[in-house]
C-alpha positions in Angstrom: -178.3 39.0 187.6 -181.1 40.3 180.3 -178.6 42.7 181.1 -175.4 42.2 181.8 -173.7 39.7 184.4 -173.6 40.1 187.9 -171.6 37.5 190.3 -172.4 39.3 193.6 -175.3 39.2 195.4 -176.8 42.4 194.1 -179.5 41.6 192.2 -183.0 42.0 192.5 -185.7 42.6 190.3 -185.6 45.7 188.0 -181.8 46.1 188.9 -179.1 47.2 186.5 -177.1 44.3 185.5 -174.3 43.4 188.0 -171.3 41.2 187.5 -170.5 40.7 190.8 -173.0 41.7 193.3 -175.4 41.0 195.5 -176.8 42.6 192.7 -178.2 43.6 191.8 -180.2 40.5 190.8 -183.6 39.7 188.7 -184.6 39.3 185.8 -187.2 40.8 184.1 -186.2 42.5 180.9 -182.7 43.8 181.1 -179.7 42.0 180.9 -179.9 39.4 183.7 -183.4 41.1 184.1 -186.5 40.2 182.5 -189.2 42.3 181.4 -192.9 43.2 182.9 -193.5 43.2 186.6 -191.1 40.7 187.3 -187.8 42.3 186.0 -185.0 41.0 187.4 -181.6 42.1 186.9 -179.7 41.2 183.9 -179.6 37.6 183.8 -176.1 37.6 183.5 -175.9 40.5 185.7 -177.8 39.4 188.2 -175.8 35.9 188.8 -172.9 38.7 189.5 -174.1 40.9 191.2 -175.1 40.7 195.3 -172.0 41.7 194.3 -172.1 38.6 194.3 -174.7 38.4 192.3 -175.7 37.2 192.1 -176.5 38.9 192.3 -174.6 42.1 194.8 -172.7 55.8 190.8 -171.1 58.2 192.4 -169.9 61.3 194.1 -169.2 63.9 191.7 -166.0 63.4 190.4 -163.1 66.1 189.8 -162.8 65.1 186.2 -166.4 64.2 185.0 -168.8 66.2 186.9 -169.0 69.4 188.7 -170.0 69.4 192.3 -173.5 69.3 193.2 -175.4 72.1 194.2 -177.9 72.0 197.2 -181.6 73.7 196.7 -182.1 76.9 198.0 -183.8 75.4 201.0 -181.1 72.6 201.6 -178.3 75.5 201.4 -179.4 77.4 204.1 -177.4 77.3 207.7 -178.7 74.5 210.3 -180.8 76.7 212.6 -180.1 76.6 216.3 -181.9 73.3 216.8 -178.7 71.4 217.8 -179.2 69.2 214.7 -176.1 69.6 212.7 -178.2 68.2 209.5 -181.5 70.1 209.9 -181.1 72.0 206.3 -180.9 68.6 204.9 -183.7 67.1 207.0 -186.1 70.6 206.0 -185.1 70.8 202.3 -187.8 71.0 200.2 -188.1 68.6 197.1 -188.7 69.7 193.7 -190.8 66.7 192.2 -190.4 66.2 188.4 -191.2 64.4 185.2 -188.4 61.3 185.8 -188.3 61.2 182.1 -184.9 62.1 181.0 -185.2 62.2 177.1 -186.4 60.6 174.4 -184.6 57.3 174.9 -185.2 57.0 178.7 -187.1 53.7 178.9 -186.8 53.9 182.5 -188.3 57.1 182.8 -191.2 56.3 180.4 -192.1 53.3 182.6 -192.0 55.6 185.6 -194.5 58.2 184.0 -196.6 55.4 182.8 -196.9 54.3 186.5 -197.9 57.8 187.9 -194.2 58.3 189.3 -192.4 61.4 190.1 -188.6 62.0 190.8 -186.6 64.4 192.8 -182.9 64.9 194.0 -182.2 64.8 197.8 -179.3 66.9 199.2 -177.0 65.0 201.2 -173.4 65.9 202.6 -170.4 64.0 200.7 -168.7 63.9 204.3 -171.3 63.6 207.3 -168.5 64.4 209.5 -168.7 68.0 207.7 -172.3 68.7 207.1 -171.6 72.1 205.7 -168.8 71.0 203.3 -169.4 69.7 199.8 -172.5 67.9 199.0 -173.8 65.7 196.5 -177.6 64.0 195.4 -179.3 61.0 195.6 -181.8 60.6 193.2 -185.6 59.2 194.2 -188.8 58.3 192.1 -192.0 58.0 194.3 -195.6 56.3 193.6 -197.7 58.1 196.1 -200.7 56.2 197.7 -203.8 56.3 196.2 -205.9 54.9 199.5 -204.8 57.8 201.8 -207.5 56.8 204.4 -205.1 53.7 205.0 -201.9 55.1 204.1 -199.1 53.3 206.0 -196.2 55.2 204.8 -193.3 55.4 202.5 -191.8 52.2 201.5 -188.1 52.4 200.5 -186.5 50.1 198.1 -183.3 48.7 197.4 -182.1 46.0 194.8 -178.6 45.3 195.6 -175.1 45.4 194.0 -173.7 47.3 195.7 -174.1 49.3 192.6 -177.4 48.4 191.4 -179.9 51.2 190.2 -183.2 51.1 192.1 -184.9 54.3 191.0 -186.9 52.4 188.2 -188.2 49.4 190.8 -191.3 51.4 192.2 -193.7 50.6 189.2 -192.9 46.9 189.3 -192.6 46.6 193.1 -196.0 48.4 193.3 -197.8 46.0 191.0 -196.2 42.9 193.3 -197.9 44.5 196.1 -201.2 44.4 194.7 -203.9 46.3 196.8 -201.3 46.8 199.5 -199.6 49.0 197.1 -202.1 51.5 197.3 -201.6 52.3 200.7 -197.9 53.0 200.5 -195.9 55.6 198.8 -193.7 53.2 197.1 -189.7 55.2 196.8 -187.2 54.2 194.7 -183.4 55.6 195.4 -180.4 55.3 193.5 -177.7 55.3 196.3 -174.7 57.6 196.5 -172.6 57.4 193.1 -175.4 55.1 191.5 -177.6 55.5 188.4 -178.9 59.6 188.6 -177.1 60.0 191.7 -173.9 62.1 191.6 -171.7 59.6 189.8 -168.3 58.0 190.6 -166.6 56.4 187.8 -163.1 55.0 187.6 -163.1 54.3 183.9 -162.4 50.7 184.1 -162.0 48.5 180.7 -164.9 46.1 182.4 -168.2 46.2 184.1 -166.9 43.7 187.3 -163.8 43.2 189.0 -164.5 39.4 189.2 -162.2 37.3 187.2 -161.4 33.2 187.5 -157.9 32.9 188.6 -157.2 31.0 185.7 -155.3 27.2 185.5 -152.0 28.1 187.0 -149.7 30.3 188.8 -149.3 32.5 185.6 -153.2 33.2 185.0 -153.4 34.1 188.7 -150.5 36.4 188.5 -152.5 38.0 185.6 -155.4 38.3 187.6 -153.4 39.8 190.5 -152.0 42.3 187.8 -155.9 43.5 186.6 -156.6 43.8 190.0 -154.2 46.0 191.1 -154.6 48.3 188.0 -158.5 48.8 188.7 -157.4 49.9 192.1 -155.0 52.1 190.8 -157.4 53.8 188.1 -160.0 54.5 191.0 -157.5 55.7 193.6 -155.9 58.0 190.9 -159.3 59.4 189.1 -161.6 59.1 192.1 -159.3 59.2 195.1 -161.2 62.4 196.8 -164.7 60.9 197.0 -163.9 56.8 197.1 -163.5 56.9 201.1 -167.0 58.2 201.4 -168.6 55.6 198.9 -169.5 53.2 202.2 -172.9 51.4 203.2 -172.7 53.4 206.6 -173.1 56.3 204.5 -175.8 55.0 202.0 -177.6 54.4 205.3 -176.9 57.9 206.5 -178.3 59.0 203.0 -181.6 56.8 203.6 -182.5 58.6 207.0 -182.0 62.0 205.0 -184.5 60.8 202.2 -187.0 59.8 205.4 -186.6 63.2 207.0 -187.1 65.0 203.4 -190.4 62.7 202.9 -191.9 63.9 206.1 -191.6 60.5 207.4 -191.3 59.6 211.2 -190.3 55.9 210.4 -190.1 54.5 206.8 -190.8 50.7 205.6 -188.2 49.0 203.6 -187.7 46.3 201.0 -184.0 45.1 200.3 -183.0 42.4 197.9 -179.2 40.8 198.2 -176.8 43.7 199.4 -179.8 45.7 199.9 -180.7 43.0 203.0 -177.2 44.2 204.5 -178.0 48.0 203.8 -181.3 47.3 205.6 -179.8 45.8 208.4 -177.1 48.8 208.8 -179.9 51.2 208.9 -181.8 49.7 211.4 -179.0 49.5 213.7 -177.3 52.8 213.1 -181.4 54.5 213.1 -183.0 52.5 216.0 -186.6 53.2 216.2 -187.0 54.5 212.6 -188.3 51.2 210.8 -191.7 50.0 210.5 -192.4 47.0 208.1 -189.1 45.3 206.9 -188.8 43.0 204.1 -185.1 41.5 203.6 -185.0 39.0 200.5 -182.0 37.3 199.3 -180.3 37.8 203.0 -176.6 38.8 203.6 -175.2 37.3 206.7 -173.8 40.4 208.4 -171.2 38.4 210.0 -169.7 36.9 206.6 -170.3 40.5 204.7 -166.9 41.7 203.4 -165.1 42.1 199.9 -165.1 38.0 199.6 -168.7 37.6 199.8 -168.4 35.0 197.3 -166.6 32.6 199.2 -168.5 29.7 200.6 -171.2 29.7 197.5 -169.4 27.0 195.2 -171.7 24.0 196.3 -174.4 26.4 195.6 -173.3 26.9 192.5 -172.5 23.5 191.4 -176.4 22.4 192.3 -177.9 25.6 190.1 -175.5 24.5 187.4 -176.5 20.6 187.3 -180.1 21.9 187.5 -179.4 24.0 184.5 -177.6 21.1 182.8 -180.9 18.5 183.5 -183.0 21.5 181.8 -180.9 22.1 178.8 -180.4 18.2 178.3 -184.2 17.9 178.1 -184.2 20.4 175.2 -181.1 18.9 173.6 -183.0 19.6 170.1 -183.0 22.9 170.5 -179.4 23.3 172.0 -177.3 20.5 171.1 -175.6 20.3 174.2 -176.4 16.6 175.1 -179.2 14.3 176.2 -178.4 13.9 179.7 -177.2 16.1 182.4 -173.7 14.5 182.3 -173.4 15.0 178.7 -173.8 19.1 179.1 -171.6 19.4 182.0 -169.0 17.6 180.0 -169.5 20.5 177.6 -169.0 23.0 180.1 -166.0 21.2 180.7 -164.7 21.0 177.7 -164.8 25.0 176.7 -163.6 25.6 179.9 -160.5 23.4 179.0 -160.5 25.2 175.6 -160.4 28.5 176.8 -157.6 27.4 179.0 -155.8 26.6 175.7 -156.4 29.6 173.8 -158.9 32.7 174.3 -162.5 31.9 172.3 -163.5 34.0 169.3 -166.9 35.4 170.0 -168.0 38.4 168.0 -165.3 41.0 168.3 -164.8 39.4 172.0 -162.1 37.0 173.5 -163.0 34.7 176.0 -160.2 33.2 178.0 -159.5 31.1 181.2 -160.3 34.5 183.5 -163.9 35.3 181.6 -165.5 32.0 181.0 -166.1 30.7 184.3 -167.4 34.0 185.1 -169.8 33.8 182.1 -170.9 30.8 183.8 -171.7 31.8 187.2 -173.3 34.7 186.3 -175.8 32.9 184.3 -177.0 31.0 187.3 -179.0 33.5 190.0 -182.2 33.2 188.6 -184.4 29.8 188.2 -186.6 30.4 185.3 -186.8 29.2 181.4 -185.6 32.6 180.2 -182.3 32.6 182.4 -181.8 29.0 181.7 -182.3 29.8 177.6 -179.7 32.7 177.9 -176.8 30.3 179.5 -177.7 27.7 177.0 -177.3 29.7 174.3 -174.1 31.3 175.6 -172.4 27.8 175.8 -173.7 26.7 172.5 -172.1 29.6 171.2 -168.7 28.7 173.3 -168.8 25.4 172.0 -169.1 26.5 168.7 -166.0 28.8 169.1 -164.0 25.9 170.3 -164.6 24.0 166.9 -163.6 27.2 165.0 -166.6 28.2 163.6 -167.2 32.1 163.2 -169.3 33.0 166.1 -172.3 35.9 166.3 -173.1 35.5 170.2 -176.5 35.6 171.0 -178.1 38.9 172.3 -177.9 38.0 176.1 -174.4 36.4 175.9 -173.7 39.5 173.7 -174.7 41.9 176.5 -172.9 39.7 179.1 -169.6 40.0 177.2 -170.1 43.9 176.9 -170.5 44.1 180.5 -167.4 42.2 181.0 -165.0 42.8 178.6 -165.6 46.7 177.5 -166.1 50.1 179.6 -170.0 50.5 179.3 -170.4 49.4 182.6 -167.3 50.7 184.5 -169.5 52.8 186.8 -171.5 50.0 188.2 -168.0 47.7 188.6 -166.4 50.8 190.3 -169.4 51.7 192.6 -169.5 48.2 193.7 -165.9 47.9 194.5 -165.7 51.2 196.4 -168.6 50.2 198.9 -167.0 46.6 199.7 -163.4 48.0 199.6 -164.7 50.7 201.7 -166.8 48.6 204.3 -164.4 46.0 205.6 -160.6 45.5 204.6 -159.5 42.6 202.3 -156.5 40.3 202.9 -153.7 42.3 201.1 -151.5 39.4 200.3 -151.8 37.8 197.1 -150.4 34.6 198.8 -153.5 34.4 200.9 -155.8 34.1 197.4 -153.6 32.0 195.7 -153.3 29.4 198.7 -157.4 30.0 198.9 -157.7 29.3 195.3 -155.8 26.2 195.3 -157.9 24.3 197.8 -161.1 25.6 196.2 -160.1 24.4 192.8 -159.5 20.6 194.3 -163.2 20.7 195.4 -164.8 22.7 192.4 -162.1 23.5 189.3 -164.8 25.7 187.6 -166.1 28.1 190.5 -163.4 27.8 193.1 -161.2 29.7 191.1 -163.9 32.4 190.7 -165.4 32.3 194.3 -161.9 32.6 195.9 -159.9 34.4 193.7 -158.4 38.0 194.2 -159.8 41.6 193.6 -158.9 45.2 193.6 -159.8 45.3 197.5 -156.2 44.0 198.2 -155.1 46.8 197.0 -157.5 49.6 198.2 -157.1 52.3 201.1 -158.0 51.1 204.4 -161.9 52.0 205.6 -162.8 55.2 207.3 -164.7 53.7 209.4 -164.9 50.0 211.5 -168.0 47.6 210.0 -171.5 48.1 211.6 -171.9 45.6 214.4 -175.4 44.6 213.2 -178.2 45.0 216.0 -179.0 42.1 218.0 -183.0 41.9 216.8 -185.4 43.1 214.7 -189.0 41.9 213.9 -188.2 41.6 210.1 -189.4 39.8 207.3 -186.6 37.2 205.8 -187.3 35.8 202.4 -185.1 32.9 201.0 -184.6 30.2 198.4 -182.8 27.1 199.7 -180.8 26.9 196.5 -179.9 30.5 196.2 -176.4 30.7 194.8 -175.7 34.1 195.6 -176.7 35.1 199.2 -177.1 31.1 200.2 -180.1 29.8 202.6 -177.6 29.6 205.5 -177.2 33.4 205.6 -181.1 33.5 206.2 -180.8 31.2 208.7 -178.3 32.9 210.2 -180.1 35.9 210.9 -183.0 34.6 211.8 -181.4 32.9 214.8 -179.9 36.5 215.4 -183.3 38.1 215.3 -185.5 36.0 217.4 -188.3 38.0 217.1 -188.3 37.7 212.8 -189.7 35.3 210.7 -188.0 33.7 207.8 -190.2 32.7 204.6 -188.5 29.6 203.0 -189.1 29.0 199.0 -188.1 25.2 198.8 -186.2 23.4 195.6 -185.6 26.9 193.6 -181.8 28.0 192.7 -183.3 31.3 192.9 -181.6 34.9 194.1 -184.3 37.1 194.8 -187.7 35.7 195.4 -190.6 38.3 196.2 -192.2 39.5 193.1 -189.5 38.1 191.1 -190.0 34.0 191.1 -193.6 34.1 190.9 -194.5 32.4 194.0 -198.0 33.0 195.1 -197.2 31.5 198.5 -194.1 34.1 199.3 -195.9 36.9 197.7 -199.0 36.4 200.0 -197.1 36.3 202.9 -194.9 39.2 202.2 -198.2 41.2 201.1 -199.7 40.5 204.4 -197.3 41.1 206.4 -196.8 44.9 204.6 -201.1 45.2 204.8 -201.2 44.2 208.7 -197.6 44.9 210.0 -198.1 41.5 211.7 -195.4 39.0 211.1 -196.3 35.3 210.4 -197.0 33.5 214.1 -194.0 30.8 212.9 -191.9 30.7 209.8 -193.3 29.8 206.6 -192.1 27.4 203.9 -193.3 27.4 200.5 -193.3 24.6 197.8 -192.0 25.5 194.3 -194.9 24.3 193.0 -197.1 26.6 194.9 -196.5 29.6 192.6 
């Protein structure tokens, strides 16, 4: 979740900031992300990404782009092999520099790590493989220990809507020596990042909003959700039906074949864990070593992924408040946890009376709780400091002072309140709404908000509020019935506020041959290579090196890393 906010599970190291998702989520250097080898999604964004966050880009737009053209090899008609996708599976990849221009920091990091980039041509509609095509952008750092090469490790950092093409350098570093035995491959999913784009031209980077303090506020949220859905239908209606997890999984299998791999290994964070489950279900026998970190329960996957995370976010907020109280001299928010929480309650009440003026932004009752929510997916000093600075700025605004927001807060507000991250929110909504239907009646959400508000007046109106999926067209395909078992390594923190720990426990029960690595006492979304736990990182790397899962589940103490 530096960068921008990300309420959904979306997050993970290096992912683009996201406000809603399972997103995108880790904090190493942008937005919610931080810098260095443990880059998380923007701290603000990671929290929201998962699409949830914590967390959780498109096909060619008829308005903004022209249709992608397949490479000559990919454009050849399928031979009589019985494989309708033969021209895609056999396409020649044109590997080139990842640097797109003098300001391309991601490209420079990839080049420094020895990565090369290519575009993979895939069908827009897999039911019509000879029809319109789009491209999926990938990066690759090749194995250097070729004598012991395992194969390709494909990455997904979450969202949906988060970029992954820039992740191979920090993942390779996290893998230590075992990384030398893999081709580490970052894939920007269809409609994301450097792939063929999808952008509904939203005035925000996230559809997540608090429902407000009363029915009038909720009705404003309903109007926003409908407007966002209408914008997507009007500008991207021809491609929206194909922005789905099932099609993203089909794209991954084309990438696998184009790389010349019989099977792939896979590392997915947040929403990326759901994508991994869907891929392993749709393409049995084509996975080798699978690591899922920040696990989504497939039985709970829907556009309302945040429902049920209120208590985990409240615990994370209390943990942050204790941290801020210990640093009252720096932030002035109070000397005890309860004093700091009272400041949060105070700014929430003030925003309910009139929007807070922060720089050139106005933070109202719908945005303020999302700011707090999105700051809680990463359990580290940098993420906590960003949230403390934001709350300090908002309190000063309640006192009538002119406020220039701290850099992290400014990035979060830009993500939420202008159109600079429109593509991220557009893709996130398109995938969530395209995968599973949401309730259509606003009354369903209103009743849910009112019940949740009684338990948690800050987070309940965020996690239970309405979104554009209530006004979306019905999905083209039914949701995937995820397979009954897979020998995978699952990773989870007990206090994960986006993909809560019980999700990982549910998948562990569903997949008896899997193993679960649990990080205790951390309010952390995305752990491997991100949090800094030697215990977790060593367990994952041992599995990637040997292909053998631990004999039993593993529990790691927070202090062990």
